[in-house]
Structures are given as C-alpha cells and as structure tokens.
N, C-alpha and C positions, 0 to 999 in steps of 0.2 A: 567786873561783870557780875552784878547781883542777880540772883534768881530767888524767887520765893520757894517755900517748902513745897507748894503744889507743883511748881515748875520743875523742881529737882526730881520729885517723885515721878512726874510725867516723863522725864528724860530716861528713866529706867526702862520704860516701855517703847522708847523711840528707837526705830531701827537704825537711825543715823547717829551713832554715838562715838564718832571719832574724837569728840571733845569731852568724853565722859568715861570714867572707869570706876566700876563698883568692886569693892574688895571685902572679903570676910575677915573680921578682925575682932573676935570676942574679947580677947585679953591683951593683945599686943599687935604692933604694926607688922604686916606681912613683909617677908624678905624682899619682895619685888617692888616695894613702895618707891624706892629711890630711882628705879628705872623709869617709872611712870612720871615722877617729878622731873627728871632729866628730859624725857621725851616731850612732855607738855611745854617745858621751858624752851626747848629747841625748835618747836614747830608752832602751833597756833594756840597753845594754852588749852586748859580744860579743867573739869571738876574731878576730884577723887572723892568717892563716897565710901566711908568705912561703915561696916555693919550690914552689908548686903552681899550675900553669896550668889554666885552665878553657877547654874547647872545647865550646861548647853546654852540654849537661847532663853532660858527662863531664869528669873531672879527670885531669891527668897530673902525677905527682910528678917535677919537674925538679931540685930542689935549688938551693942557692945556693953561689956560689963564694967569697964574701968575707963570711962570717958576722959576724966581729968588727966590720967597718966598718959593715955594715948595722944591726947591733944598736946600735952607738954612735950612728949618725946618727938612728935612731928615738928612742932614749931622750933624747938631747940636745934634739931638736926639741920633743917634747911637754912638756919641762920649761922651755922657753924662753919667757919672757913676751913677747918680741918677735915670737914666732910665734903663740902661742895667748894668748887673753885671760886664762886661768887656768893655773897649773901643773897638769899632769895626771900621774897615776900609773898604773902598770899592773903586771900580773904577766907575767913572761917565762919562756919554756921553749925549750930546744934539743932537737930531735928528730933521731934518725938512723933513716932508713927505707931499707932496702936499700942502705946505704952512702952515702945522700944526706942532706945537712944541711938541716933545715928550722928556721925560727924562728917561734915563736908568741907573740903578745902578747894578753893579755886586757885590754880597755878597759872599766872599769866605768861604769855610769850615773852621771853627775856630779850632785852636789847643788848645783852652782853654775851651773846652766843659765842662758842658752844658752852653749854652747862654740863659738867660732869661731876661724878662723885668718886672720891678716893684716888682715881687715876684717869688720865685722858681717855684710856681705853673704854671707860664706862660712860661714854657719850651715847645717848639714845635719842631716837626720833620716833614720832608717832606715825604709824602706817596702818591705815584702816582703823580697826578697833584694838590694835595691839602695839606693843613697844618693840622696836628693833634696834639692835646695836649698830651704830653708825660705822661705816667703813672709812678708810683713809681718805678716799675721794670725797665722801660726804662731809667729813670733818673739815677738809680744806675748803669746800664750798661754803660751809657755815661761817668760817672765818672771813671769806670774801664778802658774804652777804649778811652783815651784822643785823640788818633790819628785815631780813627775809622772814615772812610770816607774821610780822608785828606791825609794820608800817600802816597797813590798811585798817588796823584796829585802833590806831591812835586818834583821839579826839582833836578837832581843829578849832583853835580859838576864834572867837567872834563869828561862829556859825550856830545855827539852831534848826529846829524842825521846820521853820518857815523857809529855809533855803532849799527844801525839797520841791521838785517839780510835782505839783499835785496830780496831773494827769498820769505821769509815769507811775507814781506810787499807787494810785487808785487801780490802775490796770494790773499792777503786780499783786495787790491784795485780792483782787477778784480771781486772778489765776490761782493763788494759793488756796483760797476757799473752795474753788471748784475741783482742783486736781489733788489737793491734800486736805480733805475735810476733817481729818482727825488731828491736824496740827494744833498743838496746845494753845497757841496764841491767836487763833482765828477770831475769837470773840472779844479780844482786847480792843480798846480804842486805839487810834492811830499812833499817838505818842507813846503809849505803853508798848505797843507792838514794836516800834522802833527801838525802844530801850532793851527789851528782852532778846531781840534778834541781832543786836550789835550795830544797827544802823546809826544809833546815837549812843553816846556815853556821857553821863553827867550833864545832859541837856545839850551837848554839842554833837554835831555830825562827826562820825568817824570818817577816815579817808575812804574806806570801803563804801559806807553809806552815801557819801558825797558822789563818788564815781558812779555808783549804781543808779542813784535817783536824783542827783542834784540838778539845779537850774543851770542853764548854759553858761551865764556869766560867772556864777559862783564856782563852777567846776574849773573854768579856765583861770580864775584868779588864783586858785591854790594848786592847780596842775596845768601850767601854761601850755604844755605840749600835748594835752589830751586830744586824741583824734584816732579813730579807726579808719584807715585808708583802704577802701574797697574799689578795685578796678576790674573790669571785664575787658580782656585783650583778645581781639579776633586773630589769633595765630598761635603758634607754639613757642614764640619768644617775642621780645620787643622788636627785634630786627625784622622778622618776617610778617609782622602785623600790618594790615592795610592802613590802619590809623593807630595812633598811640593807644587809644582805648575807645570802646564803643559805649561804655557806661561807667560813671564814677559816682559813688554815693556822696551826697552832700554831708556837711558836718551836722551832727545831731547832739542833743543835750547831754546824754549820759549813756552808760552801758546798757541799761534796760531798753532804751529807745533804739540803740544800735542793734541789740539782740533781736528785737521785734522786726526791724527792717531787714536785717541780714538773713534771718532764717527764711523769710519769704523770698528774698532774692536768690538764695542758694537753691530753693525749691525748683527754680527754673532750669537748673543745670544737672538734674539727676533723673534717671528713669524710675518709674513706679513710685514717685513721690506722691503720697496720698493727698487728695484735695479736700477730703472731708475734714472740717475744722470745728472746734468748739466755739463758744460765743465770743471769745477774745481773739479768734483768728489763728490759733495754734492747732496743729494736727495732733491727734492722740499718739501715744507711743506706738511704734510699729517696728517691724524688722525691715528696714529699708536703707538705701543709700543716704537718704536725708537724715536718718537717725544717726548714722556714722558721722556725717558732717556736723550735726548738731553738737556732738561731743567734742569735736575739734573746735567749734566756735566757743563753747563754754570753757574749754581748756585754754584757748587764747585769752579770753577776757579775765580768767582767774589767775593766769600765770604771768601776765604782762607786768613789766617794771614801768609803771606810769610816770616815773621820775627820770627816765632815761631820755636822751636827746632825740632818739628815733621813735617812730610810731609803730604800733602794731599794724600789719597789713594783711589783706586777703587779695590774692590774685587769681582770677579765673582765666586760664589759658585753654586752648582747644584740647590739649592732651593731658592737662593736670590742673589741680586746685591746690594752691599753696597758702598755708596759714603761717605767718611769721610774727613772733612777738619778741620785743626786747627783753633780755633776761635769760639766763641759762635754765636748762631743765634740771631739777633738783637731784634726780637720781641718774646714775650712769645708764646710757642707752642699752647696754647689754642686759639690764634687768627688766626692761619694759615688758617683754612677752611672757616672762616667767614669774613675776612677782606682782603683788598688789602694792600700789604706790599711791599715797594720798598726802602729798606735801606741797600744797599750792603756795605760791608767793603771796597771794591775797586770800587767806582762808575764809574770811567772812563773806567775800564776794561769792566764793564757791558754795558756801553754806546757803546763801540766799537763793542761788539757783536750785540747790537741792530741796529747799523748802517748797519751791514751786514745781517740784518734780521735773526739772529740766536738766538733770544730770544724774548719772548713775551713783549708787551708794559708794561710800568711801573706797577709792582705789580702783573701781571697776570701769571707769570711763575709758581708760586706755584700751581695754578689751573691745569696747564699742567702736573706738576709732579704727582698730585693726579689723573689725567686722567688714569694713569696706572691701577687703580682699576677698571675702567669701561672697559678697553680693556682686562684685564686678569682675573678679578674676585678675585684677590689677593690684599692684603693690601699694602699701603705705610706707613712707620713709620718714624717719626722724633724723634731724641733724641739729647739733647744739654746740656752742662755743661760749666764751666768756661774755660775748655781746648779745647773742640772740639764740632763739630756738625756732626751727622750721619744721613743720609737718606738711608733707606732700602727699596728696591723694592722686595717684595716676589714674586717668580716665580711660574707659574702654574705647577702642578705636571705632566701634560701631555701636549705635544704639542709644548713647547718652549725650554725645556731643551735640550741642545746638550750633549749627553752622550759621555764622553771622556774616552778612555782607553789608556794604555801606550804601548801596543804591540798587534799585530794581534792575537796572541795566546789567549789573554784575551777576544776576541770577542766570545760570546756564539754561539753555533750552531744555536740556534733559531734566533738570530739577524742576523747571516750571511745568513741564508736561506731567511729571510725576506727582507734584504736590497741589497744583491748581485745580480745584474741582470744575472750573469752567472748561479746561482743556482735557480733563479726564473724568467724564461723567460717572464711570464705574466707581470712582473714589468719593463721589460727592456725599453719599449718605454715610459712608464709613468715616471720612475725615472730618465732616462738618462739626458734629457734636464734640469730638475730641479737640479740634482746633479751637472752638469757641470756649471750651473749658480752660484751655491753656491761655487764651487771651484774657479771660477773667482773672486767672492767677497772676499774670503779668501786670494787669491794671491795678489789682489790689496791692501788689508789691511796690509799684511805681505809678501812682495816680497821674503824674504829669507826663507820662511817656507819650510821644507823638505817634501818629498813625504810621509814619515811615519807620520809626524805631520798632514799633510793634510788628510790622511786616518783616523787618530784618531778623528779629528774634524768632519769629514763627516760620521763617523760611519760605514765605510766599510773597507775591508782589502786592503793590499797594491797592490794586483793583480788588484782589481777593480779600484783603483786610476790610475794605470799605463794604464789600458785599456782606461779610459776616457781622460787621458792626451794625448794619441795618437790621439784621435778624435779631441781634442782642437788644437793640433799641425797641423793636416791636414786642419781643417776648419778655424782656426784663426791665425795660425802661432805662437801660444804660445809655448815658449821653455825656457829651463834653460840655463843661460849664466854664464860662469866662472867656478871656481873649485867647488868641492862638499862641501867645507867648507865656502868659501867666495863668492859663486855665488848668483844669484837671478833669479827670473822669469821675462821674458820679455813679456809684454802684449801689444796688440794694443792700440793706443790712443783712 
C-alpha cells in the first residue's frame, strides 16, 4: 500500500487513524514498537511513522537523528525469527519535512496470524488508534480465521479498474466530496483515488473494492455466493406471518448499491426517521432510530464472510429487526458495551464507509447500535458462534411498527375509520401531508411498488392511496410510467 509523502503527512491530521501510528524516536526505536508491529500484522495493517511526537490530539514533527541505525534495527528485528514467530516484510519510506528526517514503514496484515514477539502472550491487535494485548479467546479466534482482516485487501488476478460499476463509483465519490470535503484524495483522478484508498492494488481490484463497487457479473465470478437477502415478514415469526414475506429485495450489483437501497428501505420501519436528504438521497447524521440501524447495516457489510456458503440476511418482523452475517464477531460479547472495538473482517470496506462519513470513527459504531435502546426503550441483542453473528433490534410495541396486511378486506373497520381521511374528516388535514410524505419515501425506496403494496405499507385502503396519488400528481407531477407489470414511479429530482 504505497502512499506519497503528501498523503502520509495528511494522515497525521486525519481523525481516522486506526491504520496509522506516529512515534517519537530521535535516537532509537521506542519500546512499544513491536506491539504496534504485532497489532497491525494481526488486524488490517498500517503505517508506523517514526520522528513524530504526539501530544494529546496534536502532533509535532521532531525528526530523527540516526536514520540509518533506526532503519537497520527495525528491518533486522522484524525479519528475525528469534524475535517474531514469522519473518515479516514491510514497505519503507524516507521523508524529509522542513529539513527533518522521518522514517515510515507499512506493515501489511499477515496471512500467518497470529503474529507475536518473544512469547505468544505478546500477541496484539489494533483497537481504535491503540494496541491491545489479545486475550486467549482472541488468540484462538485468530488461529481459526487465518485470513481475517486480510482477504478483502488481496488483489484479484485478471481484474482492473474497468470492472467497477461506473454508476456506483460516481455516486460514492460524490458522497465523499459532499460529506467529507477535507478528505485528502478528493481531487485525485478516479484511478489514483482507487489506488490510495485500497480499492485497487497494483492495477487490480482488491476483494474489498470488488465487493463494494464491482459489476454484477464480475462480483459473482469471484464471490459466487454474494447476495444480501432482505425480507419483510408480516408477523412476529415465519409461522404466524400471513404470507411468507411482503417484500423481498432483488439482487443488486455490489455492496454500495445494497447500502443505498437498504438504508432507504429501513427508513420505512422506524419512527422519526428524517426525510430531509442531500443531493444523493441520504439523510444527514442525526440522533434517530435510523442512525442506529445504519450502524448495524455498515457492521453487517463490513463483518460478513463473503466466502461462506450462507448469505448475510436482514429480516424485518413486526416485533424486531434482525441483521445476521456469516462469520463470528471478533471480540467476546462481554466486551461490547465497555470497550472500543475496531477489528472488522473486511477493514478496507469499513474504511470506505468511513471516508463517506457513513460509519462512526474507529470502534464507536457499537455505541451507535446500542443507542437504539435509548431511542426506543427496547433492547439490542448480539449473538455469535463459529458460523454467524446476529444483531437483533427489538421494536417498540406502539409507535414504530408498520402494520402490514395483504389486501384491503383485511383492514379492520376500526383501523379504516381511524386512518382513512374520507371516513374521518377530522384527520384529513392532519394525516394528508404526513401520509403523502411517507408515500414519497416508499416510492423512492421502491420505484416499482404497486398501489396495493403502497396501501398495505401505509395502513390505508386502495381508494385512499388513489386519492393521495391524484394530489401528488397534481402538485408534484408524480406518475406511473410503463406497463402495469414492468413500470415504475417517476418522481421529481
């Protein structure tokens, strides 16, 4: 992972530096150097920059006085089998900043995990912006997942920048420019942007880059089981549902397209989900149930084992929302509420979400997932085993559940009287704008939705939906285009 001098210095000021460690080292290597080497090797890799002192959140470029000795000591040690359990390799750079010498070394994520020095007890992992000693459970998990944290960064033979879906990539870059204007790579051309962010490596797509932005056929060629299975089930279980499901998301090209579609779909199932959006259709950051679900969605896409035989799934029940991904959770569940954890299975996928400001800084996303409890009064539960991890958001009994029915005859008389403006004139002015706003949200999330499905999701009968569709057509020009089977809703930009 090559970075220019400008890019390395820019990372000093980057608040997201779980892949970057600055160390003061005027005359010799600091004692904690080997902890960081072990941590980067065991997680997602990263840069160690010698000659920079950290004072709180500020950095001071001090330089080093004996660069040749420090470089020789570092390279000799990481290649010494008496020091580390495996010979390690790295990329080295010499930098000159304002006449001061700096040394930078990139430590890649190792395929021979765990990496430790002197004794197996000295096995470290990267957590947030610090190094933590791995416990017995974590060391066992590292042995089980030799490719954990590295598979997504591997380049794929016979792929190139041309295998990226241009629409997906363009919308992603637009999002980064608008929401993260200070990002150092914003002004780069597309191919350079891909190189410095880990989407490509040596001209080839990495697995993370492919999964995030690849074309449909190329993604399936290299990850045959790729698919995020999203179902809305009208009941509290499969057995009590009136039908197997009321909505199922079709297969999409890549993770970015899944994210864009899924976040809009999840918006339909929470209270107080803001409708105000930016030019690309995303809502701004807010303190809401949707924000808590967003972190769960990013967690699922970043932690999934995309080479497992099972698929990641999202299930919307009347009483809960379940995110399940193949692959274990890297840390013991007892640590979730009390520690900062940033050890994703696919670190470069998570970094791409962070660059777009769509996930919390290193390790804090779990806190946002748990914020659901504060917003709703209901629990969030984690469960993990050797095969999968499940995050369950329990839904409030009143106020957020969208009651879905399969036909208008199933709507009770009481519900019809309460919700239909034609039978309850007192509700007409109050419900009309709110209902039409919800209809627009649903049509944006699912442009092919039918009038009957729209009525089911909104909890009104088909006559009510037609009434409000006429208003939307007159006021905003919203209309159905195409045949009744293959058509879609046309909405203003």
